[in-house]
N, C-alpha and C positions, 0 to 999 in steps of 0.2 A: 556351570559350563552349559552353554546351549546344546540342545538336542540336534543340530544341523551345522553344516559348513556353508552352505549357499542357501539364501533365503529370498524369496520375491515377495514383496509387498505390492497389492494392487487394490484399487477400489472396488467397493462392491458396485454390483450392476454391470460387470463387462458381461459380452455374450458369452455363450457357452461355446469352446473351442477357440476362443480368441487367442490364447496363449499356448496352444497345442504345438504350434511350429517352434516357438521359443523353448517349451520344455524338451522337445526332441532333440533340440541343438546342444543342450547343455551337456557337458561332459560328466555323466553321472558317475562313473565307475570310480570308486573309492570316496565319492563325496555323499554326504547325507544331505539332501535338497528338501527344502520345506516351502510351503507357501502360505501366506497371511493375507487374509482379505481384510480390509478396514474400512469404516465409514470416511467419506470426505470431510475434513474440517480443516482449521487452521494448524498450520505446523510451520516448522522453521522461523519462528517469530524472532528469537534472539539472533539469529543469524542476519536478520534483516534489519533489527532495530539498532544493533551496534554501530554498524557503519553508517547508518543513516544518522545517528546521534553524533557521531564523531564529525561527520562532514557540516552539520548543522552548527556544531560548536566551534570549528574552525571558520566557518562563514559568518558568524555572528556579528563581528565588527562591521562587516561590509553591509550586512542587513540593517545594522543599526543607522549607518549613514543614509542609506537609501530610505529609510523610514523616516528619518528625520527631516530628510529635504523634502520628501513627499507631504510631510506635516506643515512645513513651512510654505510649500506651494499652495496647499488646500487653505490654510490661513490667510494668505496674502492675496490670492487670486479667487479661489472658488467660494469661501465664505462670503465675502461682500456680495457676490453675484446671487448666492442661494437666498442670502437674507433679503436682498431686494426683491428677488422672484417671489419669496414667500408674503413679503409685505404688500406686493402687487396683488397676489392672489386673493389675501385678505381683503384688502380694499375693495377689489372687484365683485367679491362673492359676499361678504359679509356686511359691508358699510352701504352698498347701494340699495 
């Protein structure tokens, strides 16, 4: 069992007296209150990862269609223009 009933975790580096008003407002009668200071870092990773993974899994068919159409457009429209542009660049710089 923990040695406290109410705990407050806060980042290292808070100014002195920053939490004094909060501590005074806590109902401390009958409660064991503890404060824990910790270094900032990554946390709540799984809570953010799981919903994102589910959303990506659900949206995968939509993204597949969009990416396929983008690839078709690139192959039909952009690639010939890119190829002719590079050919003109090579002809004007290397062959002159």
